[in-house]
All heavy atoms as TSV, in Angstrom:
chain	resi	resn	atom	element	x	y	z
A	1	MET	N	N	30.568	17.682	77.513
A	1	MET	CA	C	29.859	16.597	78.170
A	1	MET	C	C	29.293	15.655	77.100
A	1	MET	O	O	28.836	16.088	76.052
A	1	MET	CB	C	28.737	17.174	79.032
A	1	MET	CG	C	27.905	16.108	79.689
A	1	MET	SD	S	26.675	16.822	80.779
A	1	MET	CE	C	27.270	16.177	82.297
A	2	VAL	N	N	29.313	14.382	77.384
A	2	VAL	CA	C	28.832	13.361	76.460
A	2	VAL	C	C	27.379	13.031	76.761
A	2	VAL	O	O	27.007	12.837	77.910
A	2	VAL	CB	C	29.698	12.083	76.585
A	2	VAL	CG1	C	29.157	10.996	75.708
A	2	VAL	CG2	C	31.148	12.383	76.260
A	3	ASN	N	N	26.574	12.988	75.713
A	3	ASN	CA	C	25.187	12.555	75.853
A	3	ASN	C	C	25.057	11.158	75.271
A	3	ASN	O	O	25.421	10.940	74.116
A	3	ASN	CB	C	24.241	13.497	75.107
A	3	ASN	CG	C	24.158	14.857	75.742
A	3	ASN	OD1	O	24.297	14.976	76.947
A	3	ASN	ND2	N	23.937	15.876	74.935
A	4	ALA	N	N	24.570	10.229	76.051
A	4	ALA	CA	C	24.398	8.846	75.598
A	4	ALA	C	C	22.911	8.527	75.518
A	4	ALA	O	O	22.137	8.916	76.388
A	4	ALA	CB	C	25.083	7.885	76.550
A	5	ILE	N	N	22.540	7.815	74.467
A	5	ILE	CA	C	21.156	7.397	74.272
A	5	ILE	C	C	21.138	5.894	74.077
A	5	ILE	O	O	21.892	5.367	73.252
A	5	ILE	CB	C	20.536	8.077	73.028
A	5	ILE	CG1	C	20.531	9.591	73.199
A	5	ILE	CG2	C	19.133	7.567	72.782
A	5	ILE	CD1	C	20.099	10.337	71.960
A	6	LYS	N	N	20.306	5.209	74.829
A	6	LYS	CA	C	20.159	3.770	74.665
A	6	LYS	C	C	19.320	3.534	73.415
A	6	LYS	O	O	18.310	4.204	73.192
A	6	LYS	CB	C	19.475	3.171	75.884
A	6	LYS	CG	C	19.439	1.670	75.892
A	6	LYS	CD	C	18.896	1.153	77.197
A	6	LYS	CE	C	18.964	-0.357	77.226
A	6	LYS	NZ	N	18.493	-0.879	78.513
A	7	GLY	N	N	19.737	2.587	72.591
A	7	GLY	CA	C	19.015	2.329	71.360
A	7	GLY	C	C	19.399	1.009	70.735
A	7	GLY	O	O	20.109	0.203	71.319
A	8	LEU	N	N	18.925	0.836	69.521
A	8	LEU	CA	C	19.139	-0.398	68.770
A	8	LEU	C	C	19.714	-0.037	67.404
A	8	LEU	O	O	19.202	0.855	66.722
A	8	LEU	CB	C	17.803	-1.125	68.606
A	8	LEU	CG	C	17.831	-2.393	67.787
A	8	LEU	CD1	C	18.476	-3.506	68.591
A	8	LEU	CD2	C	16.432	-2.799	67.404
A	9	PHE	N	N	20.766	-0.733	67.003
A	9	PHE	CA	C	21.381	-0.537	65.701
A	9	PHE	C	C	20.717	-1.494	64.712
A	9	PHE	O	O	20.657	-2.693	64.956
A	9	PHE	CB	C	22.883	-0.829	65.802
A	9	PHE	CG	C	23.607	-0.744	64.494
A	9	PHE	CD1	C	23.892	0.480	63.929
A	9	PHE	CD2	C	24.014	-1.895	63.837
A	9	PHE	CE1	C	24.580	0.562	62.726
A	9	PHE	CE2	C	24.700	-1.835	62.645
A	9	PHE	CZ	C	24.977	-0.596	62.087
A	10	ILE	N	N	20.214	-0.969	63.610
A	10	ILE	CA	C	19.586	-1.799	62.582
A	10	ILE	C	C	20.410	-1.699	61.310
A	10	ILE	O	O	20.730	-0.610	60.850
A	10	ILE	CB	C	18.134	-1.352	62.292
A	10	ILE	CG1	C	17.267	-1.555	63.524
A	10	ILE	CG2	C	17.563	-2.118	61.093
A	10	ILE	CD1	C	15.830	-1.106	63.354
A	11	SER	N	N	20.735	-2.861	60.757
A	11	SER	CA	C	21.426	-2.955	59.481
A	11	SER	C	C	20.539	-3.759	58.538
A	11	SER	O	O	20.125	-4.873	58.875
A	11	SER	CB	C	22.774	-3.654	59.664
A	11	SER	OG	O	23.414	-3.821	58.431
A	12	CYS	N	N	20.209	-3.195	57.377
A	12	CYS	CA	C	19.313	-3.876	56.433
A	12	CYS	C	C	19.604	-3.376	55.023
A	12	CYS	O	O	20.424	-2.486	54.832
A	12	CYS	CB	C	17.854	-3.617	56.811
A	12	CYS	SG	S	17.429	-1.872	56.924
A	13	ASP	N	N	18.920	-3.964	54.047
A	13	ASP	CA	C	19.101	-3.487	52.683
A	13	ASP	C	C	18.308	-2.191	52.483
A	13	ASP	O	O	17.492	-1.801	53.323
A	13	ASP	CB	C	18.722	-4.559	51.664
A	13	ASP	CG	C	17.272	-5.012	51.771
A	13	ASP	OD1	O	16.531	-4.496	52.625
A	13	ASP	OD2	O	16.874	-5.889	50.989
A	14	ILE	N	N	18.550	-1.517	51.375
A	14	ILE	CA	C	17.959	-0.205	51.136
A	14	ILE	C	C	16.426	-0.251	51.083
A	14	ILE	O	O	15.778	0.595	51.707
A	14	ILE	CB	C	18.562	0.448	49.875
A	14	ILE	CG1	C	20.026	0.809	50.155
A	14	ILE	CG2	C	17.779	1.687	49.462
A	14	ILE	CD1	C	20.784	1.336	48.967
A	15	PRO	N	N	15.795	-1.215	50.389
A	15	PRO	CA	C	14.324	-1.228	50.387
A	15	PRO	C	C	13.715	-1.398	51.786
A	15	PRO	O	O	12.723	-0.735	52.121
A	15	PRO	CB	C	13.964	-2.412	49.487
A	15	PRO	CG	C	15.144	-2.585	48.605
A	15	PRO	CD	C	16.333	-2.211	49.456
A	16	MET	N	N	14.306	-2.247	52.622
A	16	MET	CA	C	13.778	-2.432	53.974
A	16	MET	C	C	14.020	-1.177	54.816
A	16	MET	O	O	13.166	-0.790	55.617
A	16	MET	CB	C	14.400	-3.654	54.638
A	16	MET	CG	C	13.737	-4.027	55.929
A	16	MET	SD	S	11.939	-4.293	55.817
A	16	MET	CE	C	11.842	-5.674	54.704
A	17	ALA	N	N	15.151	-0.526	54.618
A	17	ALA	CA	C	15.421	0.722	55.334
A	17	ALA	C	C	14.388	1.777	54.950
A	17	ALA	O	O	13.891	2.513	55.813
A	17	ALA	CB	C	16.831	1.216	55.035
A	18	GLN	N	N	14.039	1.844	53.676
A	18	GLN	CA	C	13.024	2.808	53.243
A	18	GLN	C	C	11.659	2.477	53.839
A	18	GLN	O	O	10.897	3.375	54.188
A	18	GLN	CB	C	12.937	2.853	51.716
A	18	GLN	CG	C	14.078	3.588	51.077
A	18	GLN	CD	C	14.168	5.019	51.567
A	18	GLN	OE1	O	13.189	5.759	51.534
A	18	GLN	NE2	N	15.329	5.411	52.041
A	19	PHE	N	N	11.347	1.200	53.963
A	19	PHE	CA	C	10.100	0.801	54.608
A	19	PHE	C	C	10.075	1.293	56.059
A	19	PHE	O	O	9.078	1.853	56.522
A	19	PHE	CB	C	9.928	-0.723	54.554
A	19	PHE	CG	C	8.730	-1.213	55.304
A	19	PHE	CD1	C	7.464	-1.087	54.766
A	19	PHE	CD2	C	8.858	-1.778	56.559
A	19	PHE	CE1	C	6.342	-1.523	55.459
A	19	PHE	CE2	C	7.755	-2.215	57.261
A	19	PHE	CZ	C	6.484	-2.093	56.705
A	20	ILE	N	N	11.172	1.112	56.775
A	20	ILE	CA	C	11.244	1.539	58.176
A	20	ILE	C	C	11.184	3.063	58.276
A	20	ILE	O	O	10.507	3.607	59.154
A	20	ILE	CB	C	12.512	0.973	58.853
A	20	ILE	CG1	C	12.430	-0.562	58.900
A	20	ILE	CG2	C	12.685	1.546	60.253
A	20	ILE	CD1	C	13.717	-1.240	59.338
A	21	VAL	N	N	11.857	3.769	57.369
A	21	VAL	CA	C	11.808	5.233	57.366
A	21	VAL	C	C	10.377	5.712	57.113
A	21	VAL	O	O	9.885	6.634	57.786
A	21	VAL	CB	C	12.782	5.813	56.314
A	21	VAL	CG1	C	12.536	7.293	56.082
A	21	VAL	CG2	C	14.221	5.576	56.742
A	22	ASN	N	N	9.680	5.097	56.161
A	22	ASN	CA	C	8.295	5.477	55.885
A	22	ASN	C	C	7.386	5.147	57.059
A	22	ASN	O	O	6.452	5.905	57.353
A	22	ASN	CB	C	7.787	4.802	54.611
A	22	ASN	CG	C	8.419	5.385	53.365
A	22	ASN	OD1	O	8.858	6.520	53.362
A	22	ASN	ND2	N	8.479	4.590	52.319
A	23	LEU	N	N	7.627	4.033	57.729
A	23	LEU	CA	C	6.867	3.683	58.931
A	23	LEU	C	C	7.083	4.746	60.008
A	23	LEU	O	O	6.125	5.209	60.638
A	23	LEU	CB	C	7.317	2.310	59.431
A	23	LEU	CG	C	6.656	1.773	60.690
A	23	LEU	CD1	C	5.162	1.569	60.475
A	23	LEU	CD2	C	7.304	0.469	61.098
A	24	ASN	N	N	8.313	5.169	60.181
A	24	ASN	CA	C	8.633	6.216	61.152
A	24	ASN	C	C	7.929	7.526	60.781
A	24	ASN	O	O	7.368	8.202	61.643
A	24	ASN	CB	C	10.146	6.417	61.205
A	24	ASN	CG	C	10.575	7.416	62.232
A	24	ASN	OD1	O	10.363	7.230	63.423
A	24	ASN	ND2	N	11.181	8.491	61.777
A	25	ALA	N	N	7.936	7.871	59.501
A	25	ALA	CA	C	7.330	9.127	59.047
A	25	ALA	C	C	5.810	9.123	59.204
A	25	ALA	O	O	5.202	10.184	59.340
A	25	ALA	CB	C	7.706	9.389	57.592
A	26	SER	N	N	5.205	7.933	59.197
A	26	SER	CA	C	3.746	7.848	59.326
A	26	SER	C	C	3.281	7.995	60.774
A	26	SER	O	O	2.086	8.146	61.022
A	26	SER	CB	C	3.245	6.522	58.760
A	26	SER	OG	O	3.628	5.444	59.600
A	27	MET	N	N	4.218	7.982	61.708
A	27	MET	CA	C	3.881	8.126	63.126
A	27	MET	C	C	3.735	9.608	63.486
A	27	MET	O	O	4.353	10.461	62.851
A	27	MET	CB	C	4.998	7.537	63.997
A	27	MET	CG	C	5.257	6.090	63.762
A	27	MET	SD	S	3.962	5.149	64.502
A	27	MET	CE	C	4.824	3.695	64.942
A	28	PRO	N	N	2.941	9.893	64.527
A	28	PRO	CA	C	2.921	11.273	65.037
A	28	PRO	C	C	4.315	11.664	65.529
A	28	PRO	O	O	5.113	10.804	65.901
A	28	PRO	CB	C	1.941	11.215	66.210
A	28	PRO	CG	C	1.197	9.932	66.066
A	28	PRO	CD	C	2.038	9.007	65.254
A	29	ALA	N	N	4.601	12.935	65.529
A	29	ALA	CA	C	5.947	13.419	65.888
A	29	ALA	C	C	6.406	12.909	67.253
A	29	ALA	O	O	7.580	12.599	67.440
A	29	ALA	CB	C	5.983	14.937	65.860
A	30	SER	N	N	5.492	12.761	68.195
A	30	SER	CA	C	5.874	12.326	69.540
A	30	SER	C	C	6.200	10.838	69.619
A	30	SER	O	O	6.765	10.383	70.601
A	30	SER	CB	C	4.754	12.648	70.530
A	30	SER	OG	O	3.584	11.922	70.190
A	31	GLU	N	N	5.846	10.063	68.571
A	31	GLU	CA	C	6.060	8.615	68.584
A	31	GLU	C	C	7.132	8.159	67.597
A	31	GLU	O	O	7.344	6.963	67.438
A	31	GLU	CB	C	4.751	7.895	68.290
A	31	GLU	CG	C	3.691	8.104	69.340
A	31	GLU	CD	C	2.390	7.383	69.012
A	31	GLU	OE1	O	2.416	6.454	68.184
A	31	GLU	OE2	O	1.373	7.772	69.585
A	32	ARG	N	N	7.784	9.080	66.920
A	32	ARG	CA	C	8.810	8.691	65.947
A	32	ARG	C	C	9.977	8.052	66.675
A	32	ARG	O	O	10.358	8.476	67.764
A	32	ARG	CB	C	9.240	9.888	65.130
A	32	ARG	CG	C	8.086	10.336	64.241
A	32	ARG	CD	C	8.488	11.284	63.191
A	32	ARG	NE	N	7.296	11.598	62.392
A	32	ARG	CZ	C	7.136	12.686	61.716
A	32	ARG	NH1	N	8.092	13.588	61.697
A	32	ARG	NH2	N	6.042	12.885	61.029
A	33	PHE	N	N	10.543	7.018	66.065
A	33	PHE	CA	C	11.498	6.164	66.775
A	33	PHE	C	C	12.909	6.168	66.216
A	33	PHE	O	O	13.826	5.665	66.848
A	33	PHE	CB	C	10.975	4.727	66.827
A	33	PHE	CG	C	10.602	4.168	65.477
A	33	PHE	CD1	C	11.549	3.609	64.648
A	33	PHE	CD2	C	9.290	4.220	65.049
A	33	PHE	CE1	C	11.208	3.094	63.407
A	33	PHE	CE2	C	8.923	3.702	63.812
A	33	PHE	CZ	C	9.886	3.146	62.988
A	34	ILE	N	N	13.139	6.697	65.016
A	34	ILE	CA	C	14.499	6.726	64.471
A	34	ILE	C	C	15.266	7.852	65.159
A	34	ILE	O	O	14.870	9.009	65.105
A	34	ILE	CB	C	14.512	6.909	62.945
A	34	ILE	CG1	C	13.893	5.684	62.266
A	34	ILE	CG2	C	15.944	7.126	62.445
A	34	ILE	CD1	C	13.831	5.767	60.747
A	35	VAL	N	N	16.361	7.469	65.811
A	35	VAL	CA	C	17.203	8.445	66.490
A	35	VAL	C	C	18.154	9.082	65.484
A	35	VAL	O	O	18.316	10.295	65.446
A	35	VAL	CB	C	17.994	7.792	67.645
A	35	VAL	CG1	C	18.953	8.773	68.283
A	35	VAL	CG2	C	17.041	7.207	68.680
A	36	HIS	N	N	18.765	8.245	64.614
A	36	HIS	CA	C	19.721	8.767	63.642
A	36	HIS	C	C	19.880	7.793	62.476
A	36	HIS	O	O	20.028	6.593	62.687
A	36	HIS	CB	C	21.079	8.986	64.316
A	36	HIS	CG	C	22.062	9.723	63.479
A	36	HIS	ND1	N	21.923	11.049	63.172
A	36	HIS	CD2	C	23.188	9.307	62.868
A	36	HIS	CE1	C	22.933	11.425	62.413
A	36	HIS	NE2	N	23.715	10.376	62.214
A	37	MET	N	N	19.834	8.324	61.260
A	37	MET	CA	C	20.165	7.537	60.071
A	37	MET	C	C	21.672	7.664	59.858
A	37	MET	O	O	22.183	8.759	59.671
A	37	MET	CB	C	19.436	8.081	58.836
A	37	MET	CG	C	17.968	7.758	58.776
A	37	MET	SD	S	17.591	6.009	58.625
A	37	MET	CE	C	18.308	5.581	57.058
A	38	LEU	N	N	22.369	6.547	59.914
A	38	LEU	CA	C	23.822	6.573	59.776
A	38	LEU	C	C	24.246	6.596	58.316
A	38	LEU	O	O	25.174	7.295	57.930
A	38	LEU	CB	C	24.427	5.375	60.500
A	38	LEU	CG	C	24.048	5.303	61.994
A	38	LEU	CD1	C	24.474	3.977	62.587
A	38	LEU	CD2	C	24.660	6.467	62.740
A	39	ASP	N	N	23.577	5.804	57.500
A	39	ASP	CA	C	23.755	5.789	56.052
A	39	ASP	C	C	22.518	5.101	55.480
A	39	ASP	O	O	21.609	4.762	56.236
A	39	ASP	CB	C	25.082	5.131	55.645
A	39	ASP	CG	C	25.187	3.660	56.007
A	39	ASP	OD1	O	24.184	2.934	55.953
A	39	ASP	OD2	O	26.314	3.220	56.322
A	40	PRO	N	N	22.426	4.883	54.174
A	40	PRO	CA	C	21.179	4.321	53.606
A	40	PRO	C	C	20.791	2.927	54.107
A	40	PRO	O	O	19.641	2.516	53.930
A	40	PRO	CB	C	21.452	4.290	52.103
A	40	PRO	CG	C	22.470	5.356	51.883
A	40	PRO	CD	C	23.338	5.342	53.122
A	41	THR	N	N	21.705	2.197	54.724
A	41	THR	CA	C	21.379	0.844	55.175
A	41	THR	C	C	21.555	0.623	56.667
A	41	THR	O	O	21.403	-0.499	57.146
A	41	THR	CB	C	22.229	-0.201	54.420
A	41	THR	OG1	O	23.604	0.061	54.682
A	41	THR	CG2	C	21.949	-0.164	52.930
A	42	HIS	N	N	21.885	1.664	57.416
A	42	HIS	CA	C	22.102	1.535	58.860
A	42	HIS	C	C	21.395	2.670	59.591
A	42	HIS	O	O	21.470	3.818	59.164
A	42	HIS	CB	C	23.593	1.573	59.193
A	42	HIS	CG	C	24.360	0.483	58.537
A	42	HIS	ND1	N	25.014	0.660	57.337
A	42	HIS	CD2	C	24.568	-0.797	58.903
A	42	HIS	CE1	C	25.600	-0.486	56.999
A	42	HIS	NE2	N	25.339	-1.379	57.937
A	43	MET	N	N	20.744	2.320	60.701
A	43	MET	CA	C	20.051	3.327	61.491
A	43	MET	C	C	20.093	2.963	62.970
A	43	MET	O	O	20.313	1.812	63.326
A	43	MET	CB	C	18.614	3.514	61.016
A	43	MET	CG	C	17.730	2.290	61.176
A	43	MET	SD	S	16.120	2.480	60.405
A	43	MET	CE	C	16.532	2.171	58.710
A	44	PHE	N	N	19.877	3.966	63.780
A	44	PHE	CA	C	19.848	3.814	65.224
A	44	PHE	C	C	18.443	4.196	65.670
A	44	PHE	O	O	17.979	5.298	65.364
A	44	PHE	CB	C	20.904	4.734	65.847
A	44	PHE	CG	C	21.151	4.508	67.302
A	44	PHE	CD1	C	21.695	3.320	67.749
A	44	PHE	CD2	C	20.860	5.484	68.228
A	44	PHE	CE1	C	21.945	3.111	69.099
A	44	PHE	CE2	C	21.097	5.298	69.574
A	44	PHE	CZ	C	21.645	4.104	70.005
A	45	VAL	N	N	17.742	3.269	66.346
A	45	VAL	CA	C	16.353	3.506	66.739
A	45	VAL	C	C	16.182	3.324	68.244
A	45	VAL	O	O	17.010	2.711	68.908
A	45	VAL	CB	C	15.375	2.570	65.985
A	45	VAL	CG1	C	15.477	2.760	64.490
A	45	VAL	CG2	C	15.593	1.118	66.356
A	46	GLN	N	N	15.067	3.819	68.759
A	46	GLN	CA	C	14.747	3.638	70.170
A	46	GLN	C	C	14.454	2.161	70.429
A	46	GLN	O	O	13.815	1.496	69.617
A	46	GLN	CB	C	13.555	4.501	70.548
A	46	GLN	CG	C	13.844	5.978	70.417
A	46	GLN	CD	C	12.625	6.840	70.690
A	46	GLN	OE1	O	11.550	6.350	70.977
A	46	GLN	NE2	N	12.820	8.139	70.593
A	47	PRO	N	N	14.898	1.633	71.569
A	47	PRO	CA	C	14.792	0.186	71.817
A	47	PRO	C	C	13.369	-0.321	72.063
A	47	PRO	O	O	13.100	-1.499	71.835
A	47	PRO	CB	C	15.660	-0.031	73.052
A	47	PRO	CG	C	15.713	1.289	73.733
A	47	PRO	CD	C	15.620	2.321	72.645
A	48	HIS	N	N	12.448	0.533	72.451
A	48	HIS	CA	C	11.101	0.057	72.783
A	48	HIS	C	C	10.242	-0.275	71.558
A	48	HIS	O	O	9.154	-0.807	71.708
A	48	HIS	CB	C	10.380	1.084	73.672
A	48	HIS	CG	C	10.058	2.361	72.962
A	48	HIS	ND1	N	10.986	3.382	72.827
A	48	HIS	CD2	C	8.935	2.777	72.348
A	48	HIS	CE1	C	10.429	4.370	72.155
A	48	HIS	NE2	N	9.191	4.036	71.853
A	49	VAL	N	N	10.733	0.001	70.357
A	49	VAL	CA	C	9.932	-0.236	69.154
A	49	VAL	C	C	10.323	-1.504	68.401
A	49	VAL	O	O	9.795	-1.769	67.329
A	49	VAL	CB	C	9.991	0.967	68.196
A	49	VAL	CG1	C	9.379	2.198	68.825
A	49	VAL	CG2	C	11.409	1.244	67.740
A	50	VAL	N	N	11.218	-2.292	68.957
A	50	VAL	CA	C	11.736	-3.471	68.254
A	50	VAL	C	C	10.609	-4.409	67.817
A	50	VAL	O	O	10.531	-4.804	66.650
A	50	VAL	CB	C	12.755	-4.220	69.139
A	50	VAL	CG1	C	13.186	-5.509	68.477
A	50	VAL	CG2	C	13.944	-3.344	69.429
A	51	GLU	N	N	9.724	-4.765	68.725
A	51	GLU	CA	C	8.654	-5.711	68.386
A	51	GLU	C	C	7.672	-5.114	67.385
A	51	GLU	O	O	7.171	-5.815	66.509
A	51	GLU	CB	C	7.935	-6.185	69.642
A	51	GLU	CG	C	8.767	-7.115	70.491
A	51	GLU	CD	C	9.305	-8.319	69.714
A	51	GLU	OE1	O	8.552	-8.927	68.923
A	51	GLU	OE2	O	10.487	-8.649	69.884
A	52	MET	N	N	7.401	-3.825	67.490
A	52	MET	CA	C	6.502	-3.173	66.544
A	52	MET	C	C	7.109	-3.200	65.138
A	52	MET	O	O	6.425	-3.510	64.170
A	52	MET	CB	C	6.226	-1.731	66.988
A	52	MET	CG	C	5.192	-0.999	66.142
A	52	MET	SD	S	5.817	-0.102	64.709
A	52	MET	CE	C	6.845	1.119	65.455
A	53	ILE	N	N	8.396	-2.911	65.029
A	53	ILE	CA	C	9.062	-2.948	63.722
A	53	ILE	C	C	9.025	-4.367	63.163
A	53	ILE	O	O	8.700	-4.569	61.988
A	53	ILE	CB	C	10.508	-2.428	63.828
A	53	ILE	CG1	C	10.522	-0.937	64.154
A	53	ILE	CG2	C	11.273	-2.692	62.533
A	53	ILE	CD1	C	11.904	-0.381	64.448
A	54	ARG	N	N	9.332	-5.348	63.994
A	54	ARG	CA	C	9.299	-6.750	63.527
A	54	ARG	C	C	7.918	-7.150	63.048
A	54	ARG	O	O	7.773	-7.813	62.017
A	54	ARG	CB	C	9.754	-7.683	64.636
A	54	ARG	CG	C	11.228	-7.673	64.848
A	54	ARG	CD	C	11.644	-8.677	65.883
A	54	ARG	NE	N	13.092	-8.630	66.057
A	54	ARG	CZ	C	13.713	-9.044	67.123
A	54	ARG	NH1	N	13.048	-9.542	68.136
A	54	ARG	NH2	N	15.023	-8.964	67.205
A	55	SER	N	N	6.877	-6.765	63.769
A	55	SER	CA	C	5.517	-7.154	63.373
A	55	SER	C	C	5.109	-6.452	62.082
A	55	SER	O	O	4.486	-7.069	61.212
A	55	SER	CB	C	4.514	-6.877	64.491
A	55	SER	OG	O	4.353	-5.500	64.700
A	56	LYS	N	N	5.463	-5.185	61.922
A	56	LYS	CA	C	5.131	-4.456	60.685
A	56	LYS	C	C	5.883	-5.041	59.490
A	56	LYS	O	O	5.331	-5.147	58.398
A	56	LYS	CB	C	5.454	-2.969	60.833
A	56	LYS	CG	C	4.596	-2.252	61.834
A	56	LYS	CD	C	3.179	-2.107	61.350
A	56	LYS	CE	C	2.393	-1.245	62.318
A	56	LYS	NZ	N	0.997	-1.105	61.940
A	57	ILE	N	N	7.138	-5.435	59.691
A	57	ILE	CA	C	7.889	-6.073	58.607
A	57	ILE	C	C	7.258	-7.408	58.250
A	57	ILE	O	O	7.126	-7.755	57.078
A	57	ILE	CB	C	9.375	-6.230	58.991
A	57	ILE	CG1	C	10.058	-4.862	59.013
A	57	ILE	CG2	C	10.100	-7.174	58.031
A	57	ILE	CD1	C	11.466	-4.877	59.554
A	58	GLY	N	N	6.832	-8.170	59.261
A	58	GLY	CA	C	6.158	-9.441	59.001
A	58	GLY	C	C	4.870	-9.254	58.224
A	58	GLY	O	O	4.595	-9.996	57.268
A	59	GLU	N	N	4.075	-8.256	58.592
A	59	GLU	CA	C	2.840	-7.961	57.852
A	59	GLU	C	C	3.159	-7.566	56.415
A	59	GLU	O	O	2.484	-8.005	55.477
A	59	GLU	CB	C	2.076	-6.821	58.533
A	59	GLU	CG	C	1.466	-7.175	59.863
A	59	GLU	CD	C	0.885	-5.966	60.570
A	59	GLU	OE1	O	0.721	-4.894	59.931
A	59	GLU	OE2	O	0.603	-6.086	61.780
A	60	PHE	N	N	4.188	-6.740	56.237
A	60	PHE	CA	C	4.591	-6.295	54.903
A	60	PHE	C	C	5.015	-7.482	54.041
A	60	PHE	O	O	4.620	-7.592	52.881
A	60	PHE	CB	C	5.735	-5.289	55.038
A	60	PHE	CG	C	6.285	-4.798	53.727
A	60	PHE	CD1	C	5.545	-3.941	52.932
A	60	PHE	CD2	C	7.548	-5.182	53.302
A	60	PHE	CE1	C	6.061	-3.477	51.727
A	60	PHE	CE2	C	8.069	-4.730	52.108
A	60	PHE	CZ	C	7.319	-3.878	51.317
A	61	ARG	N	N	5.789	-8.376	54.611
A	61	ARG	CA	C	6.233	-9.561	53.853
A	61	ARG	C	C	5.063	-10.476	53.520
A	61	ARG	O	O	5.006	-11.046	52.435
A	61	ARG	CB	C	7.292	-10.315	54.644
A	61	ARG	CG	C	8.613	-9.620	54.638
A	61	ARG	CD	C	9.671	-10.442	55.312
A	61	ARG	NE	N	10.970	-9.787	55.201
A	61	ARG	CZ	C	12.002	-10.088	55.932
A	61	ARG	NH1	N	11.921	-11.041	56.838
A	61	ARG	NH2	N	13.141	-9.449	55.771
A	62	ASP	N	N	4.130	-10.625	54.448
A	62	ASP	CA	C	2.959	-11.464	54.182
A	62	ASP	C	C	2.110	-10.889	53.050
A	62	ASP	O	O	1.574	-11.626	52.220
A	62	ASP	CB	C	2.097	-11.613	55.434
A	62	ASP	CG	C	2.766	-12.474	56.499
A	62	ASP	OD1	O	3.734	-13.203	56.152
A	62	ASP	OD2	O	2.339	-12.414	57.663
A	63	GLN	N	N	1.982	-9.577	52.999
A	63	GLN	CA	C	1.193	-8.923	51.954
A	63	GLN	C	C	1.874	-9.023	50.594
A	63	GLN	O	O	1.203	-9.003	49.564
A	63	GLN	CB	C	0.983	-7.442	52.278
A	63	GLN	CG	C	0.077	-7.189	53.448
A	63	GLN	CD	C	0.044	-5.716	53.832
A	63	GLN	OE1	O	0.783	-4.893	53.278
A	63	GLN	NE2	N	-0.801	-5.390	54.799
A	64	ASN	N	N	3.187	-9.141	50.575
A	64	ASN	CA	C	3.938	-9.134	49.331
A	64	ASN	C	C	4.531	-10.492	48.984
A	64	ASN	O	O	5.494	-10.568	48.238
A	64	ASN	CB	C	5.050	-8.079	49.398
A	64	ASN	CG	C	4.477	-6.691	49.416
A	64	ASN	OD1	O	3.737	-6.327	48.528
A	64	ASN	ND2	N	4.808	-5.934	50.439
A	65	SER	N	N	3.961	-11.552	49.540
A	65	SER	CA	C	4.432	-12.897	49.239
A	65	SER	C	C	3.534	-13.527	48.177
A	65	SER	O	O	2.324	-13.357	48.196
A	65	SER	CB	C	4.413	-13.775	50.485
A	65	SER	OG	O	5.335	-13.285	51.431
A	66	TYR	N	N	4.140	-14.257	47.279
A	66	TYR	CA	C	3.398	-14.929	46.230
A	66	TYR	C	C	3.262	-16.405	46.599
A	66	TYR	O	O	4.227	-17.061	46.958
A	66	TYR	CB	C	4.126	-14.817	44.891
A	66	TYR	CG	C	3.457	-15.608	43.804
A	66	TYR	CD1	C	2.298	-15.137	43.203
A	66	TYR	CD2	C	3.985	-16.813	43.375
A	66	TYR	CE1	C	1.672	-15.876	42.214
A	66	TYR	CE2	C	3.388	-17.547	42.382
A	66	TYR	CZ	C	2.218	-17.080	41.808
A	66	TYR	OH	O	1.598	-17.791	40.824
A	67	GLU	N	N	2.041	-16.882	46.534
A	67	GLU	CA	C	1.791	-18.310	46.750
A	67	GLU	C	C	1.268	-18.886	45.446
A	67	GLU	O	O	0.316	-18.377	44.862
A	67	GLU	CB	C	0.767	-18.513	47.874
A	67	GLU	CG	C	1.307	-18.146	49.235
A	67	GLU	CD	C	0.323	-18.447	50.340
A	67	GLU	OE1	O	-0.559	-19.308	50.150
A	67	GLU	OE2	O	0.441	-17.811	51.389
A	68	LYS	N	N	1.903	-19.941	45.008
A	68	LYS	CA	C	1.505	-20.597	43.772
A	68	LYS	C	C	0.113	-21.192	43.936
A	68	LYS	O	O	-0.154	-21.895	44.899
A	68	LYS	CB	C	2.514	-21.687	43.428
A	68	LYS	CG	C	2.253	-22.358	42.128
A	68	LYS	CD	C	3.327	-23.381	41.836
A	68	LYS	CE	C	3.036	-24.108	40.558
A	68	LYS	NZ	N	4.035	-25.138	40.284
A	69	PRO	N	N	-0.789	-20.894	43.003
A	69	PRO	CA	C	-2.133	-21.488	43.099
A	69	PRO	C	C	-2.086	-22.997	42.933
A	69	PRO	O	O	-1.263	-23.524	42.197
A	69	PRO	CB	C	-2.918	-20.841	41.952
A	69	PRO	CG	C	-1.971	-19.974	41.218
A	69	PRO	CD	C	-0.639	-20.018	41.869
A	70	GLN	N	N	-2.977	-23.682	43.608
A	70	GLN	CA	C	-3.031	-25.148	43.542
A	70	GLN	C	C	-3.788	-25.614	42.322
A	70	GLN	O	O	-4.687	-25.096	41.844
A	70	GLN	CB	C	-3.694	-25.698	44.786
A	70	GLN	CG	C	-2.927	-25.374	46.042
A	70	GLN	CD	C	-1.667	-26.205	46.199
A	70	GLN	OE1	O	-1.575	-27.323	45.716
A	70	GLN	NE2	N	-0.691	-25.653	46.870
């Protein structure tokens, strides 16, 4: 019998994938969202976490952005 899971395929570079993996690991076991790591740059995640992942990536980029002083 085939088991199907609805999800989202994410393709990104290795540093961003590690950020998402660490974000997943920081969640309680009942809230972890990575269904399967396909390889170092591709993963399958639960679809309900898309906006949370996007917002965390946005916060991460804002914290690590350099602005030239005036």
